[in-house]
N, C-alpha and C positions, 0 to 999 in steps of 0.2 A: 528859572523863567519858566520852564517846561510845565511844573507843578502849577502854574497859574490856569492850564488848561483845565483841570477836574475844575475847579471853582466856576470855570467858566461855562465848563460844560453842564453843569448844575441849574446854573444861571438862565442861560439857552432853554430848559427844560419847563423850569419853575415860574420864569417870567409871565405873570399874566395869569397864572395859575387860579384856580377858585377849589377851595376845599370846602367838601361836604358836611354839614353839622352833623353830631352823634350819632342821629337815627337816620340821617338821610343818604340819599348816594346818588353817586353821578349816573345819570341817567343816560348818559352819552358815553359809557366809557367802552361800548363797541360800536360809536357809530362811523361813519366813514371820514370824518375830519379826524376823529381821534386816532383811528387805524392808519391814516395817513401821515398825521403828526407823528406817529410813533415812529413808523417806518424812516420818515425824515432823519428824526433824531438817532437813529440806529444807523443809518447811512453814515453820517458823521461818527459814530464809534467807529465802526468797520472801516474807517480813514484812519482812525488814531490805532487800530490794531494794525494795517498793513505800514503806517508810519513805525509804529512799536517792533515788527518784524523787521525794519532794516536799521533801527537803532537800538535796540535794547533786547533782543532774542540772546537768548546763551548758545545758537548755535552761529553766529559770526563770529567773524574775528573779531580779537578781544582789541586789538588797535580801534576799531569801530563802533564798538559796544560801548553807550553811554544810559547810564540812568534814566528815568522817569516816564518811559512809555511802556515799562516792564509789566504793568496791570492789564492793557489790552492786548498783551501778546497771545494768551491761551483763550481768548474769549470768542475769539470769531464763530466760533460754531452757534455760541448760545446767542449772538446777535441774527446770524441767520436764519435761526430758526422762527426770530419775531416774524421775518419776513415769510417763512413758509405756512405759520398759522395765521397772519393776516391773509395770507394769499387763499390758504383754503378758506377760510371763515368768508371772505368777500365775494370768492365765486358762487359758495351754497348761498348767500345772503339774497345774489343778482339773480341767480336761477330760481328763487321763489319769489321775488318780488317784481323782477322785468318779467312782462309778457314775451313769448318765445326768446328768451333769451340764448338759446342754446340752438335754435332753428336759425334765428335772425345773424347769419355772418359771423358766428363765434370763433372761428379760426381766423377769417381773417381782421377779425377787431382785437380780438384779445392775442393771438398767438403771433400773426405775423408782424405785426409793428414792433414786439419785442425782438424776433429774429433779425429781422431788417437794421434795427440801431445796433444788434449785438455785430453784425460783419459790419456796419458802417464805422466803428470805432475801433473795430480791428484793422482794418485800412487805414486808421488814421496811427495807430501805433507801427503797420506795415511799415507806413512812410518815414514814422521817425527811426526804426530802425535800420532803413537804409540810411537816412541823413545823418545817423552817428556812426556809421562805418561799419554796420554788420554785413557780411557777405553773405546774401541767400539769394539763390540760385537752385536750377534745377527740381529735384524733390521736393526739398524743404520749401522751395517757393509754392509748391502745388498743395504742400499739406497746410500750408499758411492761409493761402487763399480761401480753403475749403474750407477750414476751422477744424481739421481732422487731428492737427496741431494748434497748441493757443499761442497766435501771435501776441495778443492782451492775455496774459496770466491770470487776470482777476476776472476773467470772461466765464469763468465755470457754471455759477449760478445762473445765468443766463441762456447759458445751453442745457440745463437740468431741469429749470421749472418749465421751459414748455412742454416736454413731456408729461408732465406731471398735471397742468393745462388739459392737455391730449386725452389723458386717463380720464380725468375729470367730466370733460367732453363724450367721453365714449361711455363712461360708466352710465352719469345720468340720463343721457339721449337715448341710451338703446335699451336700458334695463329699467323694465319697469317699476319695480320696486325699490323706493329708496333705501331702504334697508340694507337690499344686496348690492345696490350699486354702492354704498359708504363700504360694505364690505370687499368687494372689488376693489377700490383703491386703498384699503387697508392692505390687504394681498398683494396688489402691483408695488405698493412701498416696502413691505416686506421684501419680497422677490429682489427689488431694486438694491436695499440694503445688502442682502448674499452677497447677490454678483458684485457689487462694490468691494465687499470683503475677499472675496475670491479672485480677484486682481491685483497683482504687486504692483508696487510703484511704477509709473514711468513715465513717458514724456507725452502719453494721447490722451486719450478721454479717460475716466474715471483715473484718474494719475494718482488718488488719495484720498486717505479719510475724510477729506471736506469736503468730497465730492458727495459725500451721502450721509455723514452723518447729524445732520439737521432739518434731512427731509420728512423725518415721524411727525413735527408739527402739523404739516401741511392737513393728514388725515384728522388730526387732530380738531385743527380748526374746522373741519368740513361738520364733525362729530359735534361738536359744540355749538357753532351754528344750528343744527337742526334740533337740537335740546334746549336753546339758549334758555327759552323762557324757564323750564323746569328747574334746569342748572342754579340759575342764578336766584330763584325764590329760594332753593336749597340753603343758598351759601348765605345769603342775607339775612336766615334767623340762626344761622351758626357763625356770622361773617368774624367774630373776632378771635375764635377758634381755629379755622383756616387759614387765619392769616399767620398767627403763629406757628401752626404745620408748618405752613409753606418755607416762613424765615426760618424754623427749626431742620428744615429739609435739605436748603441747602448745601450749608457746612458738612451735612452726612453724605448727601450725595456727589459733593466735590472731593470728598475723603477718598470715597471709592471710587471714584471716576481716576484720581490719581494713583489710587493703589492700582488699579484695573493698568494703566498705562505702563506703569513701574514696573510690575510684573509681567504681564503680558505681553506689551507692546504690541502698537501697529505695524512695526518694521521686522517684520518674522523673518522676510527672503534677505534681509542685510547680516545677519547671522544664522541661517541655514536651521530657521528653528521649527519642530513639527507641531501639527496640527495650528500653522501660522490662520488659518480660516475662522477656528474657533478661537484662536487669540485673540482675533481682531473682533470678533462678535461680543468679548466678553467686554474689551476696549469701549465697543459702540454702545452698548449695553450700559455702562457706567456715563456715558456723554449722554445719551437718553433721558435718564434719569435726572441729571444735572439743567442739562437744559429746560426739560419739563418744568421742573421745582423753579427755577427761575422764571418762566414765563409764566408761571401759574399764579407765583409772588408778585410779580407787576402790575397782571392785569387784578390782583385783589387789590393792590395799592390805586389805582387805576379807576378801582368801584369807587375811590374815596375823594379822587384828586383827577379835575377835570384839566389836561392843560390844553394848550393853545395860545400862539401869539404870531406876529408877521415874518419872526426870523423863522417858527417850524412852517407855516404855511407858505412859504417859499420853499422850504427844503423837502417838503410835500410835492412840490410841483415837478420838484428837477431828481427825484428820489435815484430812479432806475439810468438817467444820466450820467449824475454826480457817482453812483455807485461805479458804472465803467467807465469814468475818464480819469479820477481822481489817481488810479495807481499810475497813470505816464508819468505823472509828475511825480512818485516816490520813488519808480526807478530813473527817473532823468537827473534827479539832486543826491540819490544816496552815492553808497562809496562806489557801487559800481551797477550798472544796468543789468537784469536777470543775474545778478552774481556773477557772470562771463566777462560783460564788455565794460570798456572805459563810458563811465556815464558823463552828461554832458557838462554838468560842473558838480563837483562835491559841498555838500553846505556842511559842515562839520557840527554847528551851534542846532543843537537838536530843537529847541525852540522855532528858532528860523526856518528850518527843514519844515517844520510841522505848518507853519502859520503859508510857508511858500505854495506848499502843497495842496492845503486846504482854498487860500484867495484863486491860484491858479486853477483846479478843479471845478472851484463853484464858477467862478467866470466861464470854462469852457462850458460846463454843465449848461447853464443861462444861454450859450449860443446855439448849442447843439438844442436845445426847446424850440427856441427860436425858429431854426430851421425848419424844425418839424411843425410846429406849428404851420409855417409858411405851407411846407409843401402838403399838409392835411388841407389848408385853404384850399389852395390853387386843384386839389383832386377833388373836391368836393362842390367846386365849381363847375369844373370841367363834365363830371358826373350830371349836374343839375342844368345843363345849359342844353 
């Protein structure tokens, strides 16, 4: 039954889609609605990625390993790359199209809500951890409350992206030349990735390669948004060639990425390897090339296919909430909570497990969104009073 996920996923993406004629293109390929729909769809795939890590990953005990979601296990960084590309693209477009965008409470409107939501969901996780019997006190409780240790293990992206938003804000607010501002964001991205590769796996921030192996698409999104008209004009002239090139590059970059990870390994500290930072950077290079190839090809396809339906519209409105909360149910109903504690209930059937995670994650995300909207309305009303 779990293999029904694949056609259902494809149906949810292509339901009500519109395919452009031979010489026509989807002029809304990079519109806000398309970007939001893509991120909503990616959030579902990330849920399947996390479910796959709990059921079909090679590293879990064979007693709990069930085939079905193995496809999603290694592609998490590619899915997050879609988010980072859309974020960079969206920020630049808003900066150019909305007067006073950076001057008009950017940090309060764009960064603070993400941070607040992140802590709110983390406190939900903390309450659940207490409820299922985890003993949390002293320094450990302090680290969880402050967020220096992740009470919510899926919270890392919402810690990372505000720093890139802040980098964008500083670069484009205080640097007069846009070209130099883009360069500043690029240098920040490179420095961040080198820093990540220099830190061994741990229980704190920057605890592994997933913290830095998808952020490069943020600056790519900015660069593309800045030169969108010229780039698309050129691509449309040679569309077939670029589409074939993109499709052709995916297996090549995938093979290189797998070779790099197998030969160099991100986990140099575990076998006392020399040049472990260089090893990680080689693995990172493979994943940069692979994720860039996939994202490029997907948006090439998007130039011909316009997506959008009620389901994707709903997911677009609760993408961040769903992203943050669904992992709670993946932990509560897998073989062990965080691989350490007894979970609430172990659902052995992988199809039922995935369905429960999706339904509860969706319901919770909708509730959280309603709470956010309620608080926002009350805040606005109080300010206008």
